C-alpha positions as CSV (number, residue, x, y, z in Angstrom):
1,X,31.5,-5.8,11.1
2,X,31.1,-8.6,9.1
3,X,30.3,-9.0,5.3
4,X,26.7,-10.3,4.9
5,X,27.6,-12.8,1.7
6,X,30.8,-14.5,3.0
7,X,30.8,-13.8,6.8
8,X,34.5,-12.4,6.8
9,X,35.5,-9.5,9.3
10,X,35.7,-6.3,7.5
11,X,36.0,-2.9,8.6
12,X,33.6,0.0,8.6
13,X,35.9,2.2,6.4
14,X,35.8,0.0,3.1
15,X,33.1,-0.6,0.1
16,X,33.6,-3.6,-0.6
17,X,34.7,-7.4,0.9
18,X,38.0,-8.0,0.5
19,X,37.2,-11.6,0.0
20,X,34.2,-12.0,-2.2
21,X,33.8,-8.2,-3.5
22,X,30.0,-7.7,-2.5
23,X,29.6,-4.1,-1.9
24,X,28.8,-3.1,1.7
25,X,27.5,0.4,1.5
26,X,23.6,0.4,1.5
27,X,22.4,1.0,-2.1
28,X,20.1,3.7,-2.7
29,X,18.1,4.2,-6.1
30,X,17.3,7.4,-7.3
31,X,13.6,8.3,-7.8
32,X,12.6,8.4,-11.5
33,X,10.8,11.8,-12.5
34,X,10.2,10.9,-15.8
35,X,8.1,7.8,-14.5
36,X,6.3,10.1,-11.9
37,X,5.5,12.3,-14.5
38,X,3.9,9.7,-17.0
39,X,1.8,8.4,-14.3
40,X,0.3,11.7,-13.6
41,X,-0.1,12.4,-16.8
42,X,-1.8,8.9,-17.5
43,X,-3.9,9.0,-14.7
44,X,-4.9,13.1,-15.7
45,X,-5.6,12.0,-19.3
46,X,-7.6,8.4,-18.3
47,X,-9.8,10.7,-15.9
48,X,-10.5,13.1,-18.7
49,X,-11.2,11.0,-21.6
50,X,-13.2,8.7,-19.8
51,X,-15.5,11.5,-18.4
52,X,-16.1,12.5,-22.1
53,X,-16.8,8.8,-23.7
54,X,-19.5,8.8,-20.4
55,X,-20.9,11.7,-21.2
56,X,-20.9,11.9,-24.8
57,X,-21.6,8.1,-25.4
58,X,-24.7,8.8,-23.2
59,X,-25.8,11.7,-25.2
60,X,-25.0,9.8,-28.5
61,X,-26.8,6.6,-27.2
62,X,-30.2,8.6,-26.1
63,X,-30.6,10.9,-29.0
64,X,-28.9,9.1,-31.6
65,X,-29.8,5.3,-31.0
66,X,-32.8,6.3,-29.1
67,X,-32.5,3.8,-26.2
68,X,-34.0,3.5,-22.9
69,X,-33.0,6.1,-20.1
70,X,-32.0,2.9,-17.8
71,X,-29.9,1.4,-20.7
72,X,-28.1,4.4,-20.9
73,X,-27.9,4.8,-17.2
74,X,-26.3,1.1,-17.2
75,X,-24.0,2.5,-19.7
76,X,-22.8,5.1,-18.1
77,X,-22.6,3.5,-14.5
78,X,-20.1,0.8,-16.4
79,X,-18.0,3.1,-17.9
80,X,-17.3,4.8,-14.3
81,X,-16.6,1.8,-13.0
82,X,-14.0,0.8,-15.4
83,X,-12.4,4.6,-15.4
84,X,-12.6,4.4,-11.6
85,X,-10.5,0.8,-11.5
86,X,-7.9,2.3,-13.9
87,X,-7.5,5.4,-11.8
88,X,-6.9,3.5,-8.4
89,X,-4.8,0.9,-10.5
90,X,-2.5,3.7,-11.7
91,X,-2.7,5.6,-8.3
92,X,-1.7,2.6,-6.6
93,X,1.5,2.3,-8.7
94,X,2.3,6.0,-8.2
95,X,2.1,5.6,-4.8
96,X,4.3,2.4,-4.9
97,X,6.6,4.4,-6.9
98,X,6.8,7.5,-4.7
99,X,7.5,5.2,-1.3
100,X,10.4,3.1,-2.9
101,X,12.9,5.9,-2.2
102,X,11.8,6.5,1.6
103,X,12.2,2.3,2.0
104,X,15.5,1.5,1.7
105,X,16.6,-1.7,1.8
106,X,18.6,-2.8,4.1
107,X,21.3,-5.4,4.1
108,X,20.7,-8.5,6.3
109,X,23.2,-8.5,9.3
110,X,25.2,-11.8,9.7
111,X,24.6,-13.6,12.8
112,X,27.8,-13.4,15.1
113,X,29.6,-16.9,15.1
114,X,30.3,-18.6,18.5
115,X,33.9,-17.7,20.4
116,X,35.0,-20.9,19.7
117,X,34.3,-20.4,15.5
118,X,35.4,-16.7,15.7
119,X,38.9,-16.4,13.9
120,X,41.9,-15.0,16.2
121,X,41.5,-10.9,16.8
122,X,44.8,-9.6,15.3
123,X,46.4,-6.3,16.1
124,X,46.8,-3.1,13.9
125,X,50.0,-4.4,12.4
126,X,48.9,-8.1,12.0
127,X,49.0,-9.7,9.2
128,X,46.4,-8.1,6.6
129,X,43.2,-10.4,5.2
130,X,43.9,-12.0,2.0
131,X,42.8,-10.5,-1.4
132,X,40.2,-12.4,-3.9
133,X,43.7,-12.1,-6.1
134,X,45.9,-13.7,-4.0
135,X,46.0,-16.9,-5.6
136,X,45.9,-15.9,-9.4
137,X,49.2,-13.3,-8.9
138,X,51.2,-16.4,-7.8
139,X,50.7,-19.0,-10.6
140,X,53.2,-16.7,-12.6
141,X,56.3,-16.6,-10.5
142,X,59.5,-18.3,-12.1
143,X,60.0,-22.0,-10.9
144,X,63.5,-23.4,-11.8
145,X,63.6,-26.9,-12.7
146,X,67.0,-28.9,-11.8
147,X,68.0,-31.7,-14.4
């Protein structure tokens, strides 16, 4: 197995690359139940309020304003189309939110290098892979100066 970021050979037991520190495990994001509840509440509320505006507005326009039936019908159709578009957009966003947990992002697998470019294979007791901190800890070693 190879690191998807730097291409270093890694074992399957480790969670992070020894050379670059990239996470090797799949990342799963938990679904937010608060966001799902908020979307369902918004869908229901907008549907009820939109229906109330459509019916109440048509009654007020017909009785109080004395507008013709054709104009009241146009108002009802316009209100219905606006509410329906908002509902469709909210349901679409809710379905994206619900489906995001099912579709986990797969880390891209690094292509295998040709045999000539692969590092030599070592036995289990071979030299360990260098750590990210190898060069930083050696700078503090004592160096004797001869005068």
